[in-house]
MDAnalysis code that builds the backbone (N, CA, C; Angstrom):
import MDAnalysis as mda
import numpy as np

u = mda.Universe.empty(177, n_residues=59, atom_resindex=np.repeat(np.arange(59), 3), trajectory=True)
u.add_TopologyAttr("name", ["N", "CA", "C"] * 59)
u.add_TopologyAttr("resid", np.arange(1, 60))
u.add_TopologyAttr("resname", ["MET", "VAL", "SER", "ARG", "GLU", "ASN", "LYS", "VAL", "ILE", "GLY", "GLY", "PHE", "ALA", "VAL", "VAL", "ALA", "LEU", "ALA", "LEU", "THR", "TYR", "GLY", "GLY", "PHE", "TRP", "LEU", "THR", "ASP", "PHE", "PRO", "SER", "GLU", "LEU", "LEU", "LEU", "GLY", "VAL", "LEU", "ILE", "PHE", "ALA", "GLY", "VAL", "ILE", "ALA", "PRO", "MET", "ILE", "VAL", "ASN", "ASN", "ARG", "LEU", "ASP", "SER", "ARG", "GLU", "SER", "ALA"])
u.atoms.positions = np.array([
    [113.863, 95.656, 111.094],
    [113.649, 95.019, 109.817],
    [112.320, 95.499, 109.234],
    [112.301, 95.788, 107.961],
    [111.119, 96.300, 107.288],
    [110.265, 95.125, 106.822],
    [108.966, 95.198, 107.108],
    [108.075, 94.108, 106.723],
    [107.732, 94.182, 105.234],
    [107.210, 93.087, 104.726],
    [106.815, 93.034, 103.324],
    [105.730, 94.065, 103.021],
    [104.774, 94.223, 103.943],
    [103.695, 95.189, 103.723],
    [104.240, 96.602, 103.571],
    [105.199, 96.963, 104.412],
    [105.766, 98.308, 104.338],
    [106.565, 98.510, 103.055],
    [107.245, 97.481, 102.580],
    [107.967, 97.585, 101.313],
    [106.998, 97.805, 100.159],
    [105.891, 97.069, 100.162],
    [104.889, 97.219, 99.096],
    [104.287, 98.616, 99.137],
    [103.901, 99.077, 100.317],
    [103.293, 100.399, 100.456],
    [104.277, 101.488, 100.055],
    [105.520, 101.375, 100.500],
    [106.526, 102.371, 100.145],
    [106.797, 102.425, 98.654],
    [106.865, 101.268, 98.030],
    [107.083, 101.225, 96.584],
    [105.940, 101.850, 95.810],
    [104.727, 101.513, 96.197],
    [103.570, 102.096, 95.520],
    [103.463, 103.589, 95.784],
    [103.851, 104.051, 96.968],
    [103.814, 105.482, 97.269],
    [104.771, 106.252, 96.371],
    [105.962, 105.710, 96.169],
    [106.935, 106.362, 95.286],
    [106.410, 106.406, 93.856],
    [105.848, 105.304, 93.393],
    [105.298, 105.254, 92.032],
    [104.125, 106.224, 91.894],
    [103.262, 106.270, 92.900],
    [102.095, 107.162, 92.843],
    [102.526, 108.622, 92.784],
    [103.498, 108.993, 93.599],
    [103.972, 110.379, 93.576],
    [104.645, 110.715, 92.255],
    [105.420, 109.787, 91.717],
    [106.078, 110.033, 90.436],
    [105.056, 110.180, 89.306],
    [104.045, 109.318, 89.293],
    [103.012, 109.414, 88.259],
    [102.235, 110.723, 88.363],
    [101.889, 111.112, 89.565],
    [101.114, 112.336, 89.745],
    [101.944, 113.570, 89.401],
    [103.162, 113.617, 89.915],
    [104.038, 114.759, 89.634],
    [104.340, 114.851, 88.143],
    [104.652, 113.726, 87.535],
    [104.906, 113.713, 86.102],
    [103.672, 114.080, 85.295],
    [102.512, 113.652, 85.785],
    [101.274, 113.989, 85.101],
    [100.977, 115.468, 85.113],
    [101.315, 116.135, 86.212],
    [101.095, 117.576, 86.279],
    [102.007, 118.320, 85.317],
    [103.241, 117.857, 85.159],
    [104.203, 118.591, 84.350],
    [104.217, 118.172, 82.883],
    [103.884, 116.922, 82.592],
    [104.066, 116.432, 81.235],
    [102.784, 116.276, 80.440],
    [101.630, 116.327, 81.106],
    [100.368, 116.121, 80.404],
    [99.405, 117.261, 80.701],
    [98.312, 117.264, 79.980],
    [97.256, 118.236, 80.218],
    [96.043, 117.589, 80.869],
    [96.271, 116.485, 81.593],
    [95.156, 115.828, 82.275],
    [94.607, 116.732, 83.363],
    [93.308, 116.659, 83.615],
    [92.741, 117.469, 84.696],
    [93.261, 117.002, 86.059],
    [93.296, 117.924, 86.994],
    [93.839, 117.607, 88.319],
    [92.996, 116.552, 89.043],
    [91.702, 116.478, 88.739],
    [90.857, 115.462, 89.364],
    [91.284, 114.060, 88.947],
    [91.643, 113.897, 87.690],
    [92.110, 112.606, 87.198],
    [93.440, 112.227, 87.851],
    [94.330, 113.185, 87.970],
    [95.623, 112.914, 88.595],
    [95.471, 112.628, 90.081],
    [94.502, 113.248, 90.731],
    [94.221, 112.927, 92.130],
    [93.704, 111.493, 92.236],
    [92.892, 111.072, 91.289],
    [92.421, 109.686, 91.258],
    [93.568, 108.708, 91.059],
    [94.523, 109.057, 90.209],
    [95.705, 108.218, 90.005],
    [96.498, 108.120, 91.304],
    [96.663, 109.246, 91.990],
    [97.395, 109.260, 93.255],
    [96.715, 108.378, 94.295],
    [95.410, 108.486, 94.413],
    [94.677, 107.689, 95.400],
    [94.707, 106.214, 95.023],
    [94.497, 105.906, 93.748],
    [94.505, 104.498, 93.347],
    [95.877, 103.872, 93.534],
    [96.907, 104.523, 92.999],
    [98.250, 103.940, 93.049],
    [98.861, 103.993, 94.436],
    [98.455, 104.947, 95.257],
    [99.056, 105.086, 96.573],
    [98.299, 104.416, 97.701],
    [97.001, 104.144, 97.497],
    [96.189, 103.584, 98.584],
    [95.546, 102.259, 98.189],
    [94.814, 102.251, 97.100],
    [94.004, 101.087, 96.750],
    [94.861, 99.936, 96.221],
    [95.778, 100.224, 95.307],
    [96.609, 99.165, 94.727],
    [97.462, 98.440, 95.767],
    [98.121, 99.146, 96.716],
    [98.888, 98.405, 97.723],
    [98.015, 97.525, 98.612],
    [96.786, 97.982, 98.902],
    [95.885, 97.146, 99.701],
    [95.530, 95.875, 98.948],
    [95.258, 95.990, 97.653],
    [94.917, 94.819, 96.850],
    [96.093, 93.848, 96.807],
    [97.286, 94.371, 96.562],
    [98.476, 93.516, 96.476],
    [98.744, 92.840, 97.815],
    [98.700, 93.597, 98.916],
    [98.957, 93.005, 100.227],
    [97.908, 91.965, 100.600],
    [96.651, 92.223, 100.292],
    [95.601, 91.232, 100.580],
    [95.813, 89.966, 99.764],
    [96.199, 90.115, 98.503],
    [96.440, 88.949, 97.662],
    [97.639, 88.143, 98.176],
    [98.699, 88.832, 98.564],
    [99.878, 88.136, 99.089],
    [99.589, 87.474, 100.427],
    [98.764, 88.123, 101.273],
    [98.392, 87.513, 102.555],
    [97.562, 86.254, 102.351],
    [96.619, 86.303, 101.397],
    [95.792, 85.131, 101.145],
    [96.619, 83.996, 100.533],
    [97.628, 84.332, 99.766],
    [98.479, 83.311, 99.178],
    [99.344, 82.634, 100.254],
    [99.805, 83.406, 101.265],
    [100.617, 82.842, 102.329],
    [99.807, 81.945, 103.260],
    [98.540, 82.272, 103.478],
    [97.727, 81.492, 104.399],
    [97.191, 80.202, 103.774],
    [97.225, 80.115, 102.442],
    [96.703, 78.911, 101.769],
    [97.751, 77.846, 101.627],
])
């Protein structure tokens, strides 16, 4: 059975890859900005969401 944390991380990973890949092909944004989008959407945002959901469950 897949845990809630893994579902959140997997969903954000798919979104992060889609945003980055689409950004490379559809926009003229610099690669540094798109790397920041990839890191934020793939690493930082899922941590924030999981921490918020964990704190909500414990309260």
